[in-house]
N, C-alpha and C positions, 0 to 999 in steps of 0.2 A: 140404103147400102146394100151390098155385097161383102158376102166373107171371103176373107182371103185376100181382098183388092181394096184400095182406095179409091173410091168412087170419084170419078171426074178430079181426078187430083193431078198434080203438078209431077216434075221429075223427082228421082230418089235419090238425093245426096246421100254420100257416107259418114256416118259420124264418124269414123276412124278408120284406121286400119286393123282390120280383124274384128270390126264391131257390126253390130247389124244395122242394115239400113235406114236411116230415117223416109218418112213420107211426107211430102207438100201436100199439103191439103188447101186448095185453091179456092173452092167453090163449097157450098153448102152440101153435108153428107147427109139432110134429111130431105131438105126437098129440091136441092139441085141449083137454087137460084145463084148467079154469078156475084151477086150484089151483096156486100159482108162492110164490116167497118173492124180496123183493129181495137180493141179493146185498150190492151195496153201490151208491152214487148218486154219481154224480160231475155236475154239474148243466152241461147237461142232459139227459144220460143216466143210465139206469140199469140195471146187469144183474141181470136176472132169471133164476131157475134155476126148472124145471118140477118140481113136487112128485110127480109121478108117473114120469117118466120121466127125467129128471135134465138135459135140454137146457138150456142156458145161451143166452140172448136179449139183445139191446142192445135199449131203447126208450127215446127215438123213434129211427127211423130213416130214412133216405132211400130211397126206391122205386128200380124197374130206372134209370130215365132217369138220376134224378140220379146214383147211385151209377157209372153209365156216363160223366157229365161227369168224375167225378172224376179216374179213371184215365186217360182221354184228354189230359188235361192235364198239360204235360211237368214241372210242379210238383211232381205226384207221385213222378217217377221222379227228381227234384234235389229232394227236400225243407227248406226252411228248418227243418222240426219234425219230424222223420223219428222221434224218439221218442212222436210222437202221429198222423203221419200220413206214410205213403210212406216215400221210401228217401233216405237221402245224394246218394250218387251211386250209380244199379243199375249203370248201362253202366259207370263205374270199376273195379266189382268184378267184372268179369269173370273173372279167374283165379281168384277164390274160388269163384264160383258154378261154373264150370267143374269143379274138383278136387270141390265137395260133391256134384255129380251123378254124377260119376264113381264116386265112393264108394260114392252110393245105388244108380246101376242096378247098380254089381257086385253088392250085397246082393240085392236084389229079382228080380233075373235069372239068380241060381243055378239056378233051378229052374223058368225060365219061356223063353220064346222067345229065340233066339239069334240073329232076324234075320226081316226082312220090313217090313211097315208099321206105323210109330209114328205115333201122333198125341199130341202135348204141347199140351193145353188151357189156354190162358192161360199163352202160351209166352215172352210177354214180349220182351226181347233175343233171344231164340235158344239161350240157351246150355245148356238140356236138350236142345234140339234136337241143338247140334253132338255134345254125348257120346253120343247116339244114334247118330248118322252114326259117329262112329268105332266105335262097337261092328258096324259093320254094316247098322242099318237103313235105310230109306227114311223120312226123318223129315219130316211136316207138322206144322204147327201152327195154333191158333184164337188172336187175342188182339184184343181189344177194342179196344186202345189204338194207333191206325195210328203214332204218336207214337214209341214203342217198339219197334214191330214193324219200323219202319224200319230196324232195328239188324240184324235177322235177316237180312232181305234183302241189305243194303248192307255190311255186314262180314264175314257169312258165306256171303253169296251164296245164300241160300234163294229160290226162287221159289214154295214150297208152303208159305206161312202166308197163312191166311184173316184178313183183317181183318172182324172183327164177332164175332157172337157163335154158337155152335156151329149153335143154331136156325136161323141163314141160312146156313151152310155148305151146299155141297151134297155131300158125300161119302154114297158110296154105303153101305147097310147090309151089315155084316158085314164090311167091307172091312179090318178093322185087326187084327194080331195082340196090341198093343200100346197102351195109353191110359193117361197118365199126367195127374195134377193135382196139383201141388206149390202148395200154399199158395192154395188155390182156394175149397173147398166154405163157409168160413165166411164169402165175400165175397157170395155171390150171394145173391138174393134168394128164388128156390127152389132148393134144393140136390138136391131129389131129382128134379125134371123133368130138371135137368141130368144125373145119373146114369142117369134112362130112358135118354134120349137117346146116353149113350157107350156103354151097352149095346148098344144096336139097332147100334151101330158095329162092335163087338167079334165076331169071327168066332167062331163056338161053341167053347169051350173057350180063346178070347183072354184073356189079362191086364189088370185095370184096377190101376192103383196110385195109392195117394191119399196125401196128407200132409197134417196138420190138428194145431192144438193141443188139448191134451188138459187141460181147465179140472180135472181131479181129481188133477192130477199133484202128487206131493209139492212140488215147486218152486213151483206155481202156489198152492197151498195157505199154503206158507210166507209168499209174498209177498203176498198176499191181493190189494189195490186195487192194490197196485203192481207185479203181473206185467206184464210188457214185452208181453204179446200182449194186453194191452188197451188195443186201439187204436179206439174206438168206432165212430168215423165209417165203419172200413171193414171190421172185424170184427165183424159182426153176429149172428154164431152162434157159440156155444162148445160144442164137442162132449167126450164121455166115450167112453172104450174101447166101452161098451156102445151109445149112442146112435148113435155112426158105424159099427157093424155093423148096427145096426136099420136104419138106411138106406139102407144100401147093399141090406140082404136087400129091403126094400121096393121095391127098383127093380129087382129080378130077379137082383141079384150073388148067388155064392158066396162067402161070405168064408172067405179060407184062414188069411192071418196077421195079427197087428197087434202091432206091437213100436214100443218107444220106440227101442231099443239104436240104431239108422243114423240117428235123426231129427236129430242133431247137423248142423251145419255149420261151415265153414271161416269167420272173420271176422276182420276189421282190429281193430288197437287204436283206430281211431277209432270204429268201431261198439261196443267196449267202454266208453271213456268215455261214448260218446251215452247208451246204454242204461243206465248207472250214475246217470244225472239221474233215470230214472224212480223209483229209491230213494230219492234224496236229493241235493239240488244239491249238497252239499259233496262228495259222491262223484263228483262229474262235475270237480268241480274240481282236487281231489286226483290223479284219473287223468288230468287234461290233458295233462301232459307227454308220455303215448304215443303222442299224436297224432303226435308230431313222427316217429315209426317208420311212417311210411304203407306202404312196402313190405314191414312183418311181417305174418305172421297166425298165427293160432292155431283149433284146432279144438276148437268147444266142443259138450258135448251134457249139457244139464241135465234129460233124461230127460222133457220136459216139451212134445215132439211126437209123433205118431203116424204111423209109416209102416205103412198096411194094402193089402194085395192081396185081390183078389177076382177072381173068372172069370166069363164069361159061361157060361151052362149047354151042357153037350152033349145035344141032345136028338135021338131019332128022325127027328123032324120036320122039322129044321134042314136048311139046306141043305148042302152039302160045304163043309167049313172051307177056307178059302183056306190052299192049301200055303204052309209054314213053310220057307223055305229054310236051309239050313246058314250057319253065320257066315261071313261072307266080310272078306277085308281091307278096313277103312274106305276110302273114297277119298279123295283128297288134297284137303284143304280148301284153297278159293281163297286166292289172293295176296291 
């Protein structure tokens, strides 16, 4: 894939007067195969599957600028239709995200770095950064939306969030022991280029952790077009365990683990009622009373999201790795 272009794409029909142009993708963005099949259509979108490698993609889709504009707008983070785009109220779900990231980091860091410099790509409001700080890391973030990144600086006191793309940041190569990407690679036009940039920032032997949805999971196959991760405007790629591993390897990373076991999350009853509408409007109505229990939550894992860990190679020609300090007591959170 190539940054800023749609590889081997068809024409670029306009979405509408004054709106960003949509790009038609006619062949596999990952392996280049011309052989694909339509999984289903939901006008104006079509979800296609590559007959060679199995990658799923959405066509037409917006280009980089159009996608960036979508995430910058606060209506994405407080969406009126979160079952199709964005979040009901991302900031309000802070306790749920903090518990989710604490649980996930406890899993992925069992045999990983116990401190040092960490970078969360797509850090949003800084929830993962806070969980990393609690574990003794010096937490940094990258986020394209200044609107949501402001929460990380004003609420958590982080002065280490770069607003913009990873490419526009000025981080030194081989300077991070840990890099995380939660729900990121399915959103970006060129995930391979992003992973190459991330690998260049990892110290030799450093750990990269990503999470994305599995289009071949039993839950995705059961629900078909009603699967709640089919949010066509923003989820422009759909990976499988094999395609995400191939993508990481093509970026020069060594895959270590891939599992759905810790891919669940803490969710509110509001979230359950909202996503049930994807299955059937009557379900959302039936579950509407749950919305009254706003403070209640539950941990759900449909085993349809993969957490994948990969490492930067250790090579004799690599500069010495940045020393990894032992875990320390987490600093006090700002008042």
